[in-house]
VOTORSE-630978 format. One line per 4 residues: their letters; for each residue x negated, y negated, z negated of N, C-alpha, C. Coordinates in pm, whole numbers, plus 50000, padded with zeros to 5 digits. Atoms other than C-alpha are relative to their C-alpha. Last residue first. Example, Ala and Ser with C-alpha at 12.3 -4.5 7.8 and 13.67 -1.06 7.14 Angstrom:
SA = 50082,50119,50006,48633,50106,49286,50077,49891,49927  49911,50119,50000,48770,50450,49220,49910,49880,50000
//
This chain:
PLYN = 49989,50057,49865,52729,50578,54054,49977,49849,49998  49880,50084,49987,52592,50704,53718,50005,49937,50140  49899,49932,49920,52337,50983,53760,50128,49918,50016  50046,49987,49862,52043,50765,53647,50106,50063,50090
TNMK = 49997,50134,49938,52228,50661,53332,49960,50007,50147  49859,50031,49975,52294,51024,53242,50016,49865,50068  49956,49916,49888,51921,51101,53280,50145,49970,50037  50064,50051,49879,51823,50807,53060,50047,50078,50123
VSYI = 49934,50127,49966,52076,50904,52793,49944,49944,50129  49866,49969,49952,51947,51262,52798,50074,49875,50043  50013,49943,49864,51583,51149,52773,50137,50029,50059  50037,50111,49911,51666,50925,52475,49990,50049,50145
RHIV = 49883,50089,49988,51849,51211,52302,49972,49885,50096  49901,49931,49916,51567,51458,52375,50123,49911,50021  50051,50004,49863,51310,51211,52237,50099,50065,50096  49988,50139,49953,51524,51161,51923,49951,49988,50143
RRLA = 49858,50032,49978,51568,51536,51873,50018,49859,50057  49952,49928,49881,51198,51611,51924,50145,49966,50032  50063,50063,49884,51099,51338,51676,50045,50067,50130  49927,50125,49974,51351,51469,51423,49944,49930,50123
GKVE = 49871,49963,49944,51199,51817,51448,50083,49877,50036  50025,49952,49863,50850,51676,51399,50130,50038,50068  50029,50119,49920,50975,51480,51098,49975,50039,50145  49876,50076,49984,51139,51785,50942,49980,49879,50091
KKRL = 49915,49936,49899,50828,51994,51008,50128,49921,50025  49892,49920,50058,50604,51752,50817,50091,50054,50111  50034,49857,49993,50278,51642,50985,50111,50089,49944  49995,49950,49863,50411,51293,51068,49966,50149,50011
SYII = 49873,49994,49928,50499,51211,50710,49994,50074,50132  49884,49975,50085,50239,51232,50437,50127,50026,50080  50017,49885,50089,49909,51275,50619,50122,50028,49913  50067,49884,49940,49971,51059,50925,50003,50119,49906
PNLM = 49911,49931,49904,50233,50809,50804,49938,50124,50060  49871,49957,50055,50027,50732,50490,50090,50069,50102  49996,49858,50033,49684,50728,50656,50137,50048,49954  50013,49919,49879,49712,50391,50833,50021,50148,49970
PTLI = 49886,50022,49910,49855,50202,50534,49991,50079,50130  49878,49935,50049,49594,50377,50311,50121,49973,50090  49996,49857,49965,49294,50273,50522,50130,50067,49959  50010,49977,49856,49354,49896,50519,50012,50148,50036
TYFV = 49932,50104,49921,49455,49763,50175,50004,50031,50148  49859,50016,50035,49386,50055,49939,50072,49891,50077  49925,49876,50016,49065,50187,50097,50148,49973,49975  49971,49946,49867,48928,49855,50225,50087,50125,49990
ALVK = 49876,50063,49953,48958,49717,49872,50040,50049,50138  49887,49932,50064,48696,49968,49753,50133,49944,50050  49995,49864,49943,48443,49833,50006,50119,50076,49942  49952,50011,49862,48521,49474,49907,50013,50138,50066
DETP = 49858,50034,50003,48492,49547,49534,50057,49993,50141  49926,49880,50037,48159,49724,49587,50150,49974,50000  50010,49907,49887,48015,49424,49772,50081,50127,49973  49918,50046,49887,48144,49181,49509,49998,50096,50118
SRLS = 50090,50035,49891,47997,49393,49223,50085,49956,50118  49951,50010,49863,48189,49415,48898,49888,49961,50095  50033,49877,49927,48041,49542,48570,50043,49995,50146  50145,49975,50004,48024,49206,48391,49958,50122,50081
RPRL = 50070,50085,49903,48378,49117,48500,49852,50033,50008  50027,50136,50047,48528,49410,48308,49917,49924,50103  50137,50030,50041,48646,49709,48513,49989,49858,49946  50022,49963,50140,49016,49797,48512,49860,49965,49951
YTYA = 49932,50090,50093,49105,49604,48829,49977,50034,49853  50033,50141,49979,48855,49760,49070,50057,49912,49889  50142,50017,50034,48878,50116,48934,49959,49854,50012  50014,50000,50146,49259,50097,48939,49856,49975,49959
FPMY = 49927,50115,50054,49272,49997,49306,49978,49990,49849  50080,50121,49975,49000,50246,49412,50064,49874,49940  50134,49995,50057,49182,50532,49234,49917,49875,50027  50010,50033,50142,49546,50447,49302,49856,49986,49952
YFTV = 49939,50128,50040,49553,50429,49682,49969,49964,49855  50050,50111,49919,49323,50692,49830,50053,49865,49954  50143,50017,50026,49395,50935,49545,49943,49880,50075  50018,50056,50135,49771,50887,49566,49854,49971,49970
VTLH = 49957,50140,49996,49778,50944,49942,49973,49931,49866  50100,50068,49917,49577,51265,49903,50031,49852,50009  50114,50026,50087,49804,51371,49616,49885,49934,50076  49967,50112,50088,50104,51333,49847,49883,49965,49909
TSCT = 49992,50123,49923,49950,51548,50117,50028,49880,49911  50133,50040,49956,49836,51819,49874,50004,49869,50078  50083,50049,50112,50169,51839,49694,49867,49945,50048  49944,50126,50047,50377,51865,50012,49915,49939,49889
SYAK = 50025,50099,49895,50148,52131,50159,50051,49863,49957  50141,50037,50011,50153,52328,49833,49964,49892,50102  50015,50082,50120,50534,52320,49838,49856,49955,49981  49937,50130,49976,50553,52443,50198,49981,49907,49881
RRGE = 50080,50073,49901,50302,52722,50139,50055,49860,50023  50123,50043,50065,50475,52835,49820,49915,49915,50095  49966,50106,50095,50813,52843,49993,49877,49945,49930  49970,50119,49920,50669,53039,50284,50034,49882,49910
ASHM = 50130,50053,49954,50511,53292,50044,50021,49872,50081  50008,50024,49857,50848,53339,49873,49866,49938,50038  50022,49871,49936,50827,53491,49525,49981,49984,50151  49912,49967,49887,50782,53154,49355,49964,50136,50059
RYVA = 49904,49896,50039,50612,53148,49014,50093,50041,50114  50075,49878,50031,50307,52960,49142,50094,50116,49967  50038,49939,49873,50539,52701,49297,49929,50133,49977  49878,49941,49942,50697,52625,48960,49969,50072,50130
ILVH = 49964,49887,50085,50354,52574,48804,50122,50072,50055  50094,49892,49971,50250,52358,49100,50028,50124,49916  49968,49946,49868,50563,52144,49066,49910,50119,50032  49882,49914,50015,50506,52106,48690,50041,50062,50134
GYSY = 50041,49888,50085,50155,51973,48751,50114,50098,49984  50058,49899,49912,50294,51767,49037,49940,50116,49923  49899,49945,49908,50526,51578,48807,49942,50112,50083  49908,49917,50079,50268,51531,48530,50101,50069,50092
AIGI = 50076,49880,50039,50004,51406,48776,50089,50096,49922  50016,49919,49879,50260,51166,48927,49927,50130,49968  49869,49943,49967,50360,51037,48583,49993,50090,50123  49977,49894,50100,49994,50991,48489,50133,50069,50028
FPLV = 50088,49889,49963,49944,50798,48815,50016,50118,49903  49943,49926,49888,50251,50585,48739,49914,50120,50043  49880,49927,50044,50103,50506,48395,50070,50072,50116  50038,49886,50084,49758,50418,48533,50122,50081,49958
LFFV = 50083,49899,49935,49867,50202,48828,49974,50123,49914  49965,49978,49860,50145,49954,48751,49920,50111,50068  49857,49981,49978,50141,49960,48369,50032,50040,50145  49957,49878,50070,49768,50016,48318,50146,50030,50032
TNVF = 50055,49889,49922,49689,49755,48582,50040,50133,49938  49917,49984,49881,49921,49510,48410,49954,50118,50086  49872,49942,50044,49742,49565,48078,50091,50025,50119  50027,49862,50042,49401,49505,48241,50130,50070,49961
VTYE = 50020,49926,49875,49529,49193,48417,49977,50148,49970  49866,49977,49945,49660,49072,48079,49993,50075,50133  49940,49895,50081,49309,49124,47936,50141,50031,50050  50057,49874,49952,49164,48923,48223,50054,50119,49920
YVST = 49931,49965,49876,49401,48642,48126,49949,50133,50055  49865,49960,50039,49266,48641,47771,50079,50043,50123  50007,49867,50062,48905,48640,47900,50139,50051,49959  49883,49924,49951,48971,48350,48139,50006,50140,49937
DMCA = 50000,49864,50053,48741,48093,47977,50127,50072,50042  49945,49992,50134,48729,47790,48203,49997,50146,49955  50097,50059,50094,48543,47689,48519,50062,49989,49860  49941,50095,50096,48731,47926,48749,49894,49949,49903
LNVV = 50040,50137,49966,48536,48083,49039,50051,49897,49899  50144,50016,50023,48548,48439,48900,49953,49857,50024  50018,50036,50141,48928,48408,48888,49852,49979,49966  49963,50141,50016,48935,48411,49269,49974,49952,49858
APVD = 50097,50081,49925,48741,48739,49302,50029,49852,49985  50130,50002,50069,48942,48908,49024,49897,49911,50069  49998,50069,50129,49275,48795,49182,49863,50001,49930  49980,49901,50105,49204,48899,49542,49982,49932,49864
CLFH = 49991,50070,50128,49240,48613,49788,50037,50100,49890  49865,50047,50032,49128,48822,50083,49996,49929,49866  49932,50025,49874,48802,48916,50262,50147,49964,49979  49905,49892,49969,48592,48877,49946,50060,49969,50136
NIAR = 50080,49891,49942,48316,48660,49800,50087,50123,50021  49952,49871,50054,48547,48363,49748,49924,50112,50070  50023,49890,49907,48356,48038,49818,50037,50132,49934  49867,49949,49963,48506,47755,49613,49990,50111,50105
SRCY = 49985,49970,49858,48174,47686,49439,50139,50057,50026  50122,49943,49945,48224,47558,49083,50017,50015,50152  50102,50105,49989,48483,47317,48948,49867,50055,50049  50115,49946,49929,48792,47529,48995,49898,49889,50021
PLHL = 50093,50103,49951,49063,47455,48738,49878,50066,50065  50132,49998,50063,49326,47733,48721,49914,49884,50053  50013,50111,50094,49678,47637,48827,49868,50002,49923  49994,50128,49929,49687,47850,49143,49978,49880,49907
VYIT = 50123,50017,49921,49569,48158,48949,49998,49865,50070  50115,50021,50090,49844,48125,48687,49873,49969,50080  49986,50132,50061,50121,48077,48944,49881,49969,49910  50025,50102,49898,50000,48376,49145,50006,49860,49941
HACS = 50145,50007,49973,49973,48604,48840,49968,49888,50100  50070,50046,50120,50329,48530,48722,49850,49983,50025  49970,50143,50019,50477,48559,49072,49924,49944,49880  50078,50077,49904,50305,48892,49133,50019,49850,49981
NISG = 50141,49990,50038,50445,49050,48817,49913,49912,50090  50014,50076,50125,50795,48925,48897,49854,49999,49954  49987,50144,49972,50771,49046,49259,49978,49915,49874  50117,50044,49925,50638,49394,49176,50002,49850,50025
MIWS = 50113,50000,50092,50903,49442,48907,49872,49953,50069  49981,50106,50099,51181,49336,49145,49880,49992,49906  50019,50132,49939,51055,49544,49438,50010,49888,49897  50138,50012,49955,51010,49863,49236,49972,49862,50058
GTIM = 50084,50022,50117,51343,49816,49057,49854,49982,50037  49977,50137,50046,51527,49780,49387,49910,49965,49881  50055,50091,49900,51372,50098,49526,50013,49855,49954  50146,49985,49996,51434,50303,49214,49936,49898,50093
LVCV = 50052,50060,50124,51789,50166,49173,49847,50009,49995  49992,50146,49983,51866,50246,49538,49944,49929,49877  50100,50038,49900,51745,50605,49491,49997,49849,50020  50130,49991,50067,51948,50647,49171,49889,49954,50094
KKSM = 50006,50109,50098,52263,50523,49350,49864,49998,49929  50024,50124,49926,52204,50752,49649,49984,49881,49905  49885,50049,49923,52177,51047,49415,49962,49871,50073  50051,50086,49892,51842,51187,49306,50115,49959,50092
RVPY = 50118,50073,50050,51935,51331,48964,49939,49907,50106  49961,50092,50108,52286,51426,49078,49882,49913,49958  49903,50099,49951,52213,51581,49421,50041,49898,49893  50058,50104,49913,51893,51739,49275,50104,49898,50049
HLSF = 49958,50133,50049,52061,51921,48985,49953,49886,50091  49853,49999,50014,52048,52266,49152,50053,49864,49955  49934,50007,49869,51691,52199,49272,50152,49996,49991  49858,50009,50038,51561,52120,48924,50084,49991,50127
CVAV = 49978,49947,50136,51191,52217,48947,50146,50000,49957  50060,49868,50021,51134,52184,49322,50040,50061,49867  49963,49909,49891,51364,51897,49425,49949,50142,49976  49860,49959,50018,51332,51724,49084,50040,50103,50106
YRDY = 49991,49927,50128,50952,51717,49102,50141,50052,49978  50050,49864,49973,50960,51618,49471,50008,50087,49874  49908,49936,49906,51180,51315,49392,49959,50144,50028  49884,49957,50079,50967,51227,49088,50101,50073,50088
AMSA = 50046,49884,50078,50658,51219,49313,50115,50055,49914  50007,49888,49907,50843,50992,49556,49953,50127,49929  49863,49956,49975,50936,50760,49270,50003,50120,50094  49958,49926,50120,50569,50741,49165,50142,50053,50017
LILA = 50072,49872,49998,50475,50647,49523,50036,50085,49878  49933,49915,49900,50747,50381,49517,49933,50136,50009  49878,49947,50061,50604,50240,49192,50079,50089,50096  50038,49911,50111,50253,50200,49333,50122,50064,49937
EAGG = 50047,49872,49945,50394,50063,49659,49962,50098,49890  49884,49924,49951,50597,49796,49477,49956,50136,50054  49924,49950,50115,50292,49680,49282,50118,50085,50043  50082,49901,50070,50077,49652,49595,50072,50062,49882
LTLF = 49999,49877,49922,50353,49482,49795,49919,50110,49933  49863,49949,49993,50409,49220,49528,50004,50134,50071  49967,49940,50129,50036,49179,49459,50142,50058,49998  50092,49889,50026,49942,49123,49825,50037,50072,49870
FFTQ = 49955,49885,49921,50251,48912,49890,49913,50122,49976  49864,49960,50039,50175,48674,49602,50044,50125,50076  50007,49933,50130,49799,48663,49665,50137,50053,49959  50061,49869,49976,49852,48580,50034,49993,50082,49870
IGCE = 49902,49919,49927,50096,48303,49943,49945,50140,50025  49895,49961,50093,49856,48164,49680,50104,50090,50065  50060,49901,50088,49566,48165,49926,50104,50052,49900  50012,49876,49922,49782,47989,50184,49942,50112,49914
ISSI = 49865,49949,49981,49877,47727,49922,49997,50133,50077  49954,49945,50128,49515,47681,49810,50139,50061,50013  49950,50100,50095,49408,47636,50171,50047,50068,49871  49860,49969,50027,49197,47897,50349,50048,49903,49893
SKNE = 49930,50075,50104,48858,47830,50508,50145,50045,49988  49975,49918,50117,48672,48101,50699,50079,49928,49890  49938,50097,50091,48687,47940,51040,50046,50075,49876  50100,50045,50098,48444,48141,51251,50052,49887,49912
FLFD = 50010,50146,49987,48703,48164,51530,49902,49938,49901  50001,50044,49861,48678,48538,51593,49975,49850,50014  50115,49946,49926,48574,48651,51244,49991,49942,50141  50124,50053,50057,48808,48425,51046,49879,50046,50081
SAMK = 50009,50142,49966,49099,48506,51277,49869,49939,49949  50032,50007,49857,49039,48879,51245,49981,49857,50044  50138,49952,49983,49028,48862,50864,49956,49985,50145  50086,50107,50051,49346,48649,50863,49853,50038,50013
PVIT = 49999,50114,49907,49520,48905,51088,49912,49884,49955  50083,49983,49881,49393,49193,50865,50008,49883,50099  50146,50009,50015,49526,49082,50525,49925,49998,50132  50033,50112,50089,49901,49019,50501,49850,49973,50002
SIYN = 49980,50124,49923,49962,49241,50804,49970,49876,49916  50116,50017,49912,49807,49538,50617,50011,49872,50083  50123,50001,50079,50058,49503,50334,49879,49972,50089  50019,50136,50049,50353,49414,50558,49868,49984,49926
LDIF = 50002,50091,49886,50333,49737,50755,49970,49856,49956  50131,49989,49936,50240,49931,50441,49987,49910,50122  50100,50065,50085,50546,49804,50253,49864,50001,50069  49974,50144,49992,50779,49897,50540,49897,49922,49918
SLQI = 50046,50045,49868,50620,50243,50563,50019,49849,50017  50146,49990,49997,50659,50302,50189,49944,49948,50132  50054,50109,50082,51016,50174,50193,49848,50000,50003  49976,50124,49926,51104,50403,50483,49942,49882,49924
LLFY = 50105,50010,49899,50939,50689,50293,50016,49875,50088  50120,50048,50069,51168,50623,49998,49884,49984,50098  49970,50140,50029,51467,50659,50231,49883,49936,49925  50031,50078,49881,51296,50973,50357,50043,49854,49987
MPIH = 50145,50000,49977,51284,51136,50013,49963,49911,50119  50080,50088,50088,51641,51026,49932,49851,49995,50032  50002,49944,50134,51807,51187,50240,49905,49917,49914  49935,50096,50091,51902,51037,50575,50020,50064,49862
LHID = 50100,50054,50093,51645,51245,50765,50059,49898,49902  50050,49891,50083,51904,51464,50938,49898,49952,49897  49914,49985,50118,52076,51147,51062,49952,50111,49906  49963,49859,50018,51789,51070,51299,50077,50020,49869
LLIL = 49929,49946,49884,51769,50708,51424,50049,50143,49980  49874,50071,49978,51683,50535,51095,50084,50065,50110  49910,49970,50113,51421,50795,51002,50135,49933,50018  49962,49859,49995,51260,50776,51346,50099,50036,49890
LIMS = 49902,49982,49893,51262,50396,51353,50051,50144,50006  49878,50074,50036,51089,50367,51015,50109,50025,50104  49933,49930,50111,50837,50642,51093,50132,49932,49965  49939,49878,49945,50751,50490,51433,50077,50076,49892
LNGL = 49880,50043,49926,50695,50150,51269,50072,50120,50060  49896,50039,50096,50461,50313,51017,50128,49953,50069  49955,49889,50084,50255,50501,51274,50114,49963,49909  49932,49900,49917,50232,50225,51537,50058,50112,49914
WAML = 49876,50058,49951,50152,49951,51285,50080,50104,50079  49910,50014,50115,49894,50163,51104,50135,49945,50044  49952,49866,50033,49736,50265,51436,50098,49996,49883  49904,49962,49896,49713,49899,51541,50059,50139,49974
FILI = 49881,50086,50013,49550,49801,51210,50107,50040,50101  49927,49946,50116,49309,50097,51227,50130,49922,49980  49942,49873,49956,49206,49984,51577,50082,50064,49888  49890,50036,49910,49155,49628,51448,50070,50125,50052
ILIF = 49888,50042,50085,48950,49770,51159,50120,49957,50085  49944,49883,50069,48723,49961,51399,50122,49963,49917  49924,49923,49900,48673,49655,51622,50067,50120,49935  49884,50079,49961,48571,49443,51320,50088,50077,50099
TFLG = 49904,49989,50110,48339,49713,51186,50129,49926,50033  49948,49863,49997,48164,49734,51527,50106,50020,49892  49911,49990,49884,48129,49355,51540,50063,50138,50009  49880,50077,50030,47987,49346,51186,50101,50008,50113
IKSP = 49924,49917,50095,47742,49625,51270,50131,49931,49964  49932,49898,49920,47635,49424,51576,50082,50093,49911  50093,49911,49930,47557,49132,51346,50081,50098,50083  50019,50052,49864,47716,48842,51157,49896,50081,50077
PFLG = 50126,50074,49988,47824,49056,50857,49982,49951,50144  50087,49970,49887,48194,49147,50848,49872,49918,49997  50053,49865,50007,48381,49161,50517,49892,50025,50104  49966,49894,49906,48476,48802,50455,49928,50131,49978
LLIF = 50127,49958,49940,48319,48497,50291,50016,50121,50091  50008,49854,50009,48669,48359,50234,49873,50045,50072  50068,49937,49888,48631,47986,50174,49993,50149,49975  50095,49895,50033,48874,47801,49949,49932,50049,50129
DTST = 49990,49871,49932,49039,47470,50023,49898,50098,49942  49928,49910,50090,49063,47187,49767,50018,50137,50065  49887,49926,49945,48793,46992,49947,50066,50088,49894  49901,50089,49942,48556,46717,49833,50125,50071,50051
KNYN = 49962,50110,50088,48324,46888,49587,50114,49917,50055  49942,49951,50126,48300,47226,49755,50051,49887,49913  49867,49944,49973,48246,47073,50098,50068,50039,49869  49913,50115,49976,47957,46864,49976,50142,50045,50024
EM = 49977,50067,50126,47794,47174,49823,50094,49883,50017  49905,49923,50080,47840,47371,50143,50032,49928,49870
//
């Protein structure tokens, strides 16, 4: 290992799976989660595109969330699987930089999209008469575009900095992806100023959006409490609970990992926490936020009926 570290510019991802039966079980479980995430998010995207009843701002934001989650989990799990199956844990500096760029871009965009979805529900419940104006198609496009642009710019800055750091120690990254804190730990220079910028970025992309979400849903719950309709209260509580579940699984582990100083970090803890916001959340989003909603179930029935009707008509053609 020492000879490798001195002569190669590649990194080594130590990974998540231990070389044991537990490691094999974890590997199989994560592959199943990966397939479920792909099936759920791809189904959501196709369903929203195919059913005109879902062509409203909330579901356009959901398309973005599903698209992000598809790419998010695909940036990480295939490399993990390859490392485990072929026992080749090396990753070049360029590949590490590419993974870091997409990981941070998608992570930042998802955090802002989730905040946009909370604002959408806040306006729909608290300002229903002004909803067509406050959540117009133009506003929705600006939210989506802004999320991607800010996520990309932030990611580009961090990726360039990390790739230009001098690494004179071991090049073994104690993680299953090129996560910024894990990579920066290997640098042989003082990175305290950069770590402060990471803290500030985390506040901007995770803490502030989370506060905005809490504020939005606080007002939604107050408005719901004043409703006279039991069905309306039930529907609003369901929306709040599902969205807050997504937020908890995504924001909390992410923020906890990036806000802690280096002295308080544990590689094992960081890897476990990363599983929540990189692997579990992409699988859970379409299940707990989308597929259980009545509108989505109705759209699914309509699309299946339409496909069945087309198939039947085709069979009756001479």
